[in-house]
PDB file of N, H, CA, C and O in Angstrom:
ATOM      1  N   MET A   1      18.027 -14.512  28.655  1.00  0.00           N
ATOM      2  CA  MET A   1      17.829 -15.178  27.381  1.00  0.00           C
ATOM      3  C   MET A   1      19.055 -16.037  27.072  1.00  0.00           C
ATOM      4  O   MET A   1      20.189 -15.620  27.305  1.00  0.00           O
ATOM      5  N   LYS A   2      18.818 -17.222  26.555  1.00  0.00           N
ATOM      6  H   LYS A   2      17.897 -17.561  26.366  1.00  0.00           H
ATOM      7  CA  LYS A   2      19.919 -18.132  26.243  1.00  0.00           C
ATOM      8  C   LYS A   2      20.630 -17.682  24.971  1.00  0.00           C
ATOM      9  O   LYS A   2      20.101 -16.890  24.192  1.00  0.00           O
ATOM     10  N   TYR A   3      21.824 -18.196  24.781  1.00  0.00           N
ATOM     11  H   TYR A   3      22.254 -18.840  25.414  1.00  0.00           H
ATOM     12  CA  TYR A   3      22.556 -17.907  23.559  1.00  0.00           C
ATOM     13  C   TYR A   3      21.841 -18.559  22.388  1.00  0.00           C
ATOM     14  O   TYR A   3      21.328 -19.672  22.498  1.00  0.00           O
ATOM     15  N   ARG A   4      21.816 -17.849  21.262  1.00  0.00           N
ATOM     16  H   ARG A   4      22.233 -16.945  21.173  1.00  0.00           H
ATOM     17  CA  ARG A   4      21.133 -18.364  20.078  1.00  0.00           C
ATOM     18  C   ARG A   4      22.134 -18.591  18.959  1.00  0.00           C
ATOM     19  O   ARG A   4      23.132 -17.879  18.850  1.00  0.00           O
ATOM     20  N   SER A   5      21.864 -19.576  18.138  1.00  0.00           N
ATOM     21  H   SER A   5      21.054 -20.155  18.226  1.00  0.00           H
ATOM     22  CA  SER A   5      22.723 -19.822  16.985  1.00  0.00           C
ATOM     23  C   SER A   5      22.357 -18.825  15.886  1.00  0.00           C
ATOM     24  O   SER A   5      21.299 -18.197  15.921  1.00  0.00           O
ATOM     25  N   ARG A   6      23.243 -18.697  14.928  1.00  0.00           N
ATOM     26  H   ARG A   6      24.103 -19.207  14.900  1.00  0.00           H
ATOM     27  CA  ARG A   6      22.976 -17.809  13.793  1.00  0.00           C
ATOM     28  C   ARG A   6      21.711 -18.262  13.056  1.00  0.00           C
ATOM     29  O   ARG A   6      20.929 -17.443  12.574  1.00  0.00           O
ATOM     30  N   THR A   7      21.533 -19.575  12.981  1.00  0.00           N
ATOM     31  H   THR A   7      22.168 -20.240  13.372  1.00  0.00           H
ATOM     32  CA  THR A   7      20.363 -20.126  12.297  1.00  0.00           C
ATOM     33  C   THR A   7      19.074 -19.695  12.985  1.00  0.00           C
ATOM     34  O   THR A   7      18.108 -19.325  12.318  1.00  0.00           O
ATOM     35  N   GLU A   8      19.056 -19.740  14.305  1.00  0.00           N
ATOM     36  H   GLU A   8      19.841 -20.041  14.847  1.00  0.00           H
ATOM     37  CA  GLU A   8      17.871 -19.314  15.060  1.00  0.00           C
ATOM     38  C   GLU A   8      17.586 -17.831  14.827  1.00  0.00           C
ATOM     39  O   GLU A   8      16.433 -17.433  14.661  1.00  0.00           O
ATOM     40  N   ILE A   9      18.636 -17.024  14.816  1.00  0.00           N
ATOM     41  H   ILE A   9      19.573 -17.348  14.951  1.00  0.00           H
ATOM     42  CA  ILE A   9      18.467 -15.585  14.626  1.00  0.00           C
ATOM     43  C   ILE A   9      17.943 -15.294  13.225  1.00  0.00           C
ATOM     44  O   ILE A   9      17.026 -14.488  13.062  1.00  0.00           O
ATOM     45  N   VAL A  10      18.518 -15.943  12.214  1.00  0.00           N
ATOM     46  H   VAL A  10      19.263 -16.597  12.347  1.00  0.00           H
ATOM     47  CA  VAL A  10      18.053 -15.752  10.837  1.00  0.00           C
ATOM     48  C   VAL A  10      16.594 -16.173  10.718  1.00  0.00           C
ATOM     49  O   VAL A  10      15.805 -15.498  10.056  1.00  0.00           O
ATOM     50  N   SER A  11      16.234 -17.275  11.350  1.00  0.00           N
ATOM     51  H   SER A  11      16.874 -17.823  11.888  1.00  0.00           H
ATOM     52  CA  SER A  11      14.854 -17.746  11.331  1.00  0.00           C
ATOM     53  C   SER A  11      13.909 -16.704  11.929  1.00  0.00           C
ATOM     54  O   SER A  11      12.841 -16.438  11.379  1.00  0.00           O
ATOM     55  N   MET A  12      14.307 -16.123  13.047  1.00  0.00           N
ATOM     56  H   MET A  12      15.175 -16.339  13.494  1.00  0.00           H
ATOM     57  CA  MET A  12      13.469 -15.106  13.692  1.00  0.00           C
ATOM     58  C   MET A  12      13.327 -13.868  12.809  1.00  0.00           C
ATOM     59  O   MET A  12      12.249 -13.276  12.743  1.00  0.00           O
ATOM     60  N   ILE A  13      14.404 -13.475  12.131  1.00  0.00           N
ATOM     61  H   ILE A  13      15.279 -13.956  12.185  1.00  0.00           H
ATOM     62  CA  ILE A  13      14.355 -12.316  11.234  1.00  0.00           C
ATOM     63  C   ILE A  13      13.404 -12.595  10.082  1.00  0.00           C
ATOM     64  O   ILE A  13      12.568 -11.755   9.749  1.00  0.00           O
ATOM     65  N   LEU A  14      13.524 -13.765   9.473  1.00  0.00           N
ATOM     66  H   LEU A  14      14.203 -14.447   9.743  1.00  0.00           H
ATOM     67  CA  LEU A  14      12.665 -14.107   8.336  1.00  0.00           C
ATOM     68  C   LEU A  14      11.196 -14.198   8.747  1.00  0.00           C
ATOM     69  O   LEU A  14      10.316 -13.767   8.003  1.00  0.00           O
ATOM     70  N   GLU A  15      10.933 -14.752   9.918  1.00  0.00           N
ATOM     71  H   GLU A  15      11.648 -15.102  10.522  1.00  0.00           H
ATOM     72  CA  GLU A  15       9.554 -14.812  10.415  1.00  0.00           C
ATOM     73  C   GLU A  15       9.007 -13.408  10.648  1.00  0.00           C
ATOM     74  O   GLU A  15       7.863 -13.118  10.300  1.00  0.00           O
ATOM     75  N   ALA A  16       9.818 -12.547  11.233  1.00  0.00           N
ATOM     76  H   ALA A  16      10.748 -12.783  11.516  1.00  0.00           H
ATOM     77  CA  ALA A  16       9.379 -11.181  11.524  1.00  0.00           C
ATOM     78  C   ALA A  16       9.148 -10.388  10.243  1.00  0.00           C
ATOM     79  O   ALA A  16       8.253  -9.544  10.185  1.00  0.00           O
ATOM     80  N   ALA A  17       9.954 -10.655   9.215  1.00  0.00           N
ATOM     81  H   ALA A  17      10.681 -11.340   9.262  1.00  0.00           H
ATOM     82  CA  ALA A  17       9.867  -9.901   7.964  1.00  0.00           C
ATOM     83  C   ALA A  17       8.806 -10.450   7.014  1.00  0.00           C
ATOM     84  O   ALA A  17       8.465  -9.796   6.028  1.00  0.00           O
ATOM     85  N   ASN A  18       8.286 -11.626   7.293  1.00  0.00           N
ATOM     86  H   ASN A  18       8.563 -12.157   8.093  1.00  0.00           H
ATOM     87  CA  ASN A  18       7.300 -12.254   6.418  1.00  0.00           C
ATOM     88  C   ASN A  18       6.084 -11.346   6.254  1.00  0.00           C
ATOM     89  O   ASN A  18       5.448 -10.959   7.234  1.00  0.00           O
ATOM     90  N   GLY A  19       5.772 -11.012   5.007  1.00  0.00           N
ATOM     91  H   GLY A  19       6.288 -11.327   4.211  1.00  0.00           H
ATOM     92  CA  GLY A  19       4.629 -10.152   4.742  1.00  0.00           C
ATOM     93  C   GLY A  19       4.957  -8.672   4.803  1.00  0.00           C
ATOM     94  O   GLY A  19       4.079  -7.834   4.600  1.00  0.00           O
ATOM     95  N   GLY A  20       6.209  -8.343   5.079  1.00  0.00           N
ATOM     96  H   GLY A  20       6.922  -9.024   5.243  1.00  0.00           H
ATOM     97  CA  GLY A  20       6.632  -6.944   5.120  1.00  0.00           C
ATOM     98  C   GLY A  20       6.688  -6.404   6.533  1.00  0.00           C
ATOM     99  O   GLY A  20       5.762  -6.594   7.322  1.00  0.00           O
ATOM    100  N   ALA A  21       7.772  -5.737   6.843  1.00  0.00           N
ATOM    101  H   ALA A  21       8.525  -5.583   6.202  1.00  0.00           H
ATOM    102  CA  ALA A  21       7.944  -5.142   8.173  1.00  0.00           C
ATOM    103  C   ALA A  21       9.058  -4.106   8.104  1.00  0.00           C
ATOM    104  O   ALA A  21       9.933  -4.174   7.241  1.00  0.00           O
ATOM    105  N   THR A  22       9.015  -3.163   9.010  1.00  0.00           N
ATOM    106  H   THR A  22       8.304  -3.108   9.711  1.00  0.00           H
ATOM    107  CA  THR A  22      10.080  -2.169   9.085  1.00  0.00           C
ATOM    108  C   THR A  22      11.286  -2.767   9.799  1.00  0.00           C
ATOM    109  O   THR A  22      11.187  -3.800  10.462  1.00  0.00           O
ATOM    110  N   LYS A  23      12.421  -2.100   9.651  1.00  0.00           N
ATOM    111  H   LYS A  23      12.502  -1.261   9.112  1.00  0.00           H
ATOM    112  CA  LYS A  23      13.629  -2.570  10.338  1.00  0.00           C
ATOM    113  C   LYS A  23      13.410  -2.579  11.843  1.00  0.00           C
ATOM    114  O   LYS A  23      13.851  -3.496  12.536  1.00  0.00           O
ATOM    115  N   THR A  24      12.734  -1.566  12.339  1.00  0.00           N
ATOM    116  H   THR A  24      12.376  -0.821  11.775  1.00  0.00           H
ATOM    117  CA  THR A  24      12.488  -1.475  13.779  1.00  0.00           C
ATOM    118  C   THR A  24      11.640  -2.644  14.254  1.00  0.00           C
ATOM    119  O   THR A  24      11.926  -3.238  15.294  1.00  0.00           O
ATOM    120  N   ARG A  25      10.611  -2.974  13.509  1.00  0.00           N
ATOM    121  H   ARG A  25      10.379  -2.491  12.664  1.00  0.00           H
ATOM    122  CA  ARG A  25       9.732  -4.090  13.880  1.00  0.00           C
ATOM    123  C   ARG A  25      10.512  -5.401  13.905  1.00  0.00           C
ATOM    124  O   ARG A  25      10.365  -6.202  14.828  1.00  0.00           O
ATOM    125  N   ILE A  26      11.342  -5.612  12.883  1.00  0.00           N
ATOM    126  H   ILE A  26      11.461  -4.962  12.133  1.00  0.00           H
ATOM    127  CA  ILE A  26      12.160  -6.832  12.827  1.00  0.00           C
ATOM    128  C   ILE A  26      13.118  -6.872  14.008  1.00  0.00           C
ATOM    129  O   ILE A  26      13.295  -7.912  14.644  1.00  0.00           O
ATOM    130  N   MET A  27      13.731  -5.736  14.292  1.00  0.00           N
ATOM    131  H   MET A  27      13.587  -4.892  13.775  1.00  0.00           H
ATOM    132  CA  MET A  27      14.692  -5.631  15.388  1.00  0.00           C
ATOM    133  C   MET A  27      14.054  -6.038  16.712  1.00  0.00           C
ATOM    134  O   MET A  27      14.643  -6.809  17.469  1.00  0.00           O
ATOM    135  N   TYR A  28      12.868  -5.532  16.996  1.00  0.00           N
ATOM    136  H   TYR A  28      12.390  -4.905  16.380  1.00  0.00           H
ATOM    137  CA  TYR A  28      12.190  -5.848  18.260  1.00  0.00           C
ATOM    138  C   TYR A  28      11.727  -7.299  18.316  1.00  0.00           C
ATOM    139  O   TYR A  28      11.851  -7.950  19.353  1.00  0.00           O
ATOM    140  N   LYS A  29      11.195  -7.810  17.208  1.00  0.00           N
ATOM    141  H   LYS A  29      11.094  -7.281  16.366  1.00  0.00           H
ATOM    142  CA  LYS A  29      10.699  -9.191  17.213  1.00  0.00           C
ATOM    143  C   LYS A  29      11.825 -10.214  17.308  1.00  0.00           C
ATOM    144  O   LYS A  29      11.638 -11.290  17.874  1.00  0.00           O
ATOM    145  N   ALA A  30      12.998  -9.887  16.755  1.00  0.00           N
ATOM    146  H   ALA A  30      13.151  -9.012  16.295  1.00  0.00           H
ATOM    147  CA  ALA A  30      14.127 -10.819  16.777  1.00  0.00           C
ATOM    148  C   ALA A  30      15.062 -10.554  17.957  1.00  0.00           C
ATOM    149  O   ALA A  30      16.056 -11.259  18.131  1.00  0.00           O
ATOM    150  N   PHE A  31      14.751  -9.549  18.760  1.00  0.00           N
ATOM    151  H   PHE A  31      13.943  -8.977  18.619  1.00  0.00           H
ATOM    152  CA  PHE A  31      15.572  -9.193  19.931  1.00  0.00           C
ATOM    153  C   PHE A  31      17.022  -8.910  19.546  1.00  0.00           C
ATOM    154  O   PHE A  31      17.948  -9.495  20.109  1.00  0.00           O
ATOM    155  N   LEU A  32      17.212  -8.000  18.572  1.00  0.00           N
ATOM    156  H   LEU A  32      16.461  -7.525  18.115  1.00  0.00           H
ATOM    157  CA  LEU A  32      18.550  -7.651  18.101  1.00  0.00           C
ATOM    158  C   LEU A  32      18.804  -6.164  18.270  1.00  0.00           C
ATOM    159  O   LEU A  32      17.869  -5.364  18.303  1.00  0.00           O
ATOM    160  N   SER A  33      20.069  -5.802  18.377  1.00  0.00           N
ATOM    161  H   SER A  33      20.829  -6.453  18.351  1.00  0.00           H
ATOM    162  CA  SER A  33      20.440  -4.391  18.356  1.00  0.00           C
ATOM    163  C   SER A  33      20.435  -3.949  16.891  1.00  0.00           C
ATOM    164  O   SER A  33      20.392  -4.781  15.985  1.00  0.00           O
ATOM    165  N   TYR A  34      20.480  -2.638  16.668  1.00  0.00           N
ATOM    166  H   TYR A  34      20.516  -1.962  17.404  1.00  0.00           H
ATOM    167  CA  TYR A  34      20.470  -2.136  15.297  1.00  0.00           C
ATOM    168  C   TYR A  34      21.727  -2.587  14.551  1.00  0.00           C
ATOM    169  O   TYR A  34      21.655  -2.939  13.374  1.00  0.00           O
ATOM    170  N   ALA A  35      22.872  -2.580  15.226  1.00  0.00           N
ATOM    171  H   ALA A  35      22.931  -2.295  16.183  1.00  0.00           H
ATOM    172  CA  ALA A  35      24.126  -3.008  14.596  1.00  0.00           C
ATOM    173  C   ALA A  35      24.047  -4.478  14.169  1.00  0.00           C
ATOM    174  O   ALA A  35      24.474  -4.831  13.070  1.00  0.00           O
ATOM    175  N   GLN A  36      23.504  -5.325  15.035  1.00  0.00           N
ATOM    176  H   GLN A  36      23.157  -5.038  15.928  1.00  0.00           H
ATOM    177  CA  GLN A  36      23.358  -6.747  14.702  1.00  0.00           C
ATOM    178  C   GLN A  36      22.398  -6.917  13.528  1.00  0.00           C
ATOM    179  O   GLN A  36      22.657  -7.695  12.610  1.00  0.00           O
ATOM    180  N   LEU A  37      21.295  -6.186  13.567  1.00  0.00           N
ATOM    181  H   LEU A  37      21.084  -5.554  14.312  1.00  0.00           H
ATOM    182  CA  LEU A  37      20.297  -6.287  12.503  1.00  0.00           C
ATOM    183  C   LEU A  37      20.904  -5.915  11.158  1.00  0.00           C
ATOM    184  O   LEU A  37      20.664  -6.599  10.163  1.00  0.00           O
ATOM    185  N   ARG A  38      21.690  -4.837  11.112  1.00  0.00           N
ATOM    186  H   ARG A  38      21.885  -4.281  11.920  1.00  0.00           H
ATOM    187  CA  ARG A  38      22.320  -4.411   9.858  1.00  0.00           C
ATOM    188  C   ARG A  38      23.200  -5.515   9.287  1.00  0.00           C
ATOM    189  O   ARG A  38      23.171  -5.767   8.082  1.00  0.00           O
ATOM    190  N   GLU A  39      23.979  -6.171  10.134  1.00  0.00           N
ATOM    191  H   GLU A  39      24.003  -5.966  11.112  1.00  0.00           H
ATOM    192  CA  GLU A  39      24.857  -7.251   9.662  1.00  0.00           C
ATOM    193  C   GLU A  39      24.044  -8.401   9.072  1.00  0.00           C
ATOM    194  O   GLU A  39      24.340  -8.886   7.980  1.00  0.00           O
ATOM    195  N   TYR A  40      23.020  -8.829   9.802  1.00  0.00           N
ATOM    196  H   TYR A  40      22.779  -8.434  10.689  1.00  0.00           H
ATOM    197  CA  TYR A  40      22.203  -9.949   9.325  1.00  0.00           C
ATOM    198  C   TYR A  40      21.433  -9.576   8.061  1.00  0.00           C
ATOM    199  O   TYR A  40      21.340 -10.390   7.142  1.00  0.00           O
ATOM    200  N   LEU A  41      20.885  -8.379   7.993  1.00  0.00           N
ATOM    201  H   LEU A  41      20.960  -7.718   8.739  1.00  0.00           H
ATOM    202  CA  LEU A  41      20.141  -7.971   6.803  1.00  0.00           C
ATOM    203  C   LEU A  41      21.042  -7.931   5.583  1.00  0.00           C
ATOM    204  O   LEU A  41      20.629  -8.330   4.495  1.00  0.00           O
ATOM    205  N   ALA A  42      22.269  -7.454   5.749  1.00  0.00           N
ATOM    206  H   ALA A  42      22.606  -7.130   6.633  1.00  0.00           H
ATOM    207  CA  ALA A  42      23.210  -7.409   4.626  1.00  0.00           C
ATOM    208  C   ALA A  42      23.448  -8.810   4.067  1.00  0.00           C
ATOM    209  O   ALA A  42      23.447  -9.003   2.851  1.00  0.00           O
ATOM    210  N   VAL A  43      23.649  -9.772   4.937  1.00  0.00           N
ATOM    211  H   VAL A  43      23.650  -9.616   5.924  1.00  0.00           H
ATOM    212  CA  VAL A  43      23.886 -11.157   4.503  1.00  0.00           C
ATOM    213  C   VAL A  43      22.635 -11.734   3.844  1.00  0.00           C
ATOM    214  O   VAL A  43      22.728 -12.387   2.804  1.00  0.00           O
ATOM    215  N   LEU A  44      21.479 -11.499   4.436  1.00  0.00           N
ATOM    216  H   LEU A  44      21.403 -10.968   5.281  1.00  0.00           H
ATOM    217  CA  LEU A  44      20.232 -12.043   3.885  1.00  0.00           C
ATOM    218  C   LEU A  44      19.908 -11.433   2.523  1.00  0.00           C
ATOM    219  O   LEU A  44      19.461 -12.137   1.617  1.00  0.00           O
ATOM    220  N   ILE A  45      20.128 -10.142   2.378  1.00  0.00           N
ATOM    221  H   ILE A  45      20.491  -9.570   3.114  1.00  0.00           H
ATOM    222  CA  ILE A  45      19.867  -9.478   1.096  1.00  0.00           C
ATOM    223  C   ILE A  45      20.860  -9.961   0.042  1.00  0.00           C
ATOM    224  O   ILE A  45      20.490 -10.197  -1.108  1.00  0.00           O
ATOM    225  N   GLU A  46      22.120 -10.105   0.442  1.00  0.00           N
ATOM    226  H   GLU A  46      22.420  -9.913   1.377  1.00  0.00           H
ATOM    227  CA  GLU A  46      23.160 -10.586  -0.473  1.00  0.00           C
ATOM    228  C   GLU A  46      22.824 -11.972  -1.017  1.00  0.00           C
ATOM    229  O   GLU A  46      23.138 -12.286  -2.165  1.00  0.00           O
ATOM    230  N   ASN A  47      22.188 -12.796  -0.193  1.00  0.00           N
ATOM    231  H   ASN A  47      21.934 -12.541   0.740  1.00  0.00           H
ATOM    232  CA  ASN A  47      21.824 -14.158  -0.594  1.00  0.00           C
ATOM    233  C   ASN A  47      20.386 -14.262  -1.098  1.00  0.00           C
ATOM    234  O   ASN A  47      19.840 -15.358  -1.217  1.00  0.00           O
ATOM    235  N   ASN A  48      19.782 -13.117  -1.392  1.00  0.00           N
ATOM    236  H   ASN A  48      20.226 -12.226  -1.295  1.00  0.00           H
ATOM    237  CA  ASN A  48      18.420 -13.049  -1.940  1.00  0.00           C
ATOM    238  C   ASN A  48      17.379 -13.741  -1.073  1.00  0.00           C
ATOM    239  O   ASN A  48      16.425 -14.322  -1.590  1.00  0.00           O
ATOM    240  N   LEU A  49      17.556 -13.683   0.241  1.00  0.00           N
ATOM    241  H   LEU A  49      18.331 -13.211   0.662  1.00  0.00           H
ATOM    242  CA  LEU A  49      16.560 -14.247   1.152  1.00  0.00           C
ATOM    243  C   LEU A  49      15.565 -13.181   1.601  1.00  0.00           C
ATOM    244  O   LEU A  49      14.491 -13.498   2.111  1.00  0.00           O
ATOM    245  N   LEU A  50      15.928 -11.927   1.410  1.00  0.00           N
ATOM    246  H   LEU A  50      16.801 -11.669   0.995  1.00  0.00           H
ATOM    247  CA  LEU A  50      15.012 -10.811   1.707  1.00  0.00           C
ATOM    248  C   LEU A  50      14.933  -9.907   0.499  1.00  0.00           C
ATOM    249  O   LEU A  50      14.220  -8.904   0.525  1.00  0.00           O
TER     250      LEU A  50
END
């Protein structure tokens, strides 16, 4: 898999979470580790995107 920008990763998280999803589902759809997912979710929640 190629390197992805933060923007691409955030986009994948938002697409996966659209309509509701568990953390595990988002993690698998965005191809992230749990540690990475926690960091991104914290930022997205802080900015009211999730």
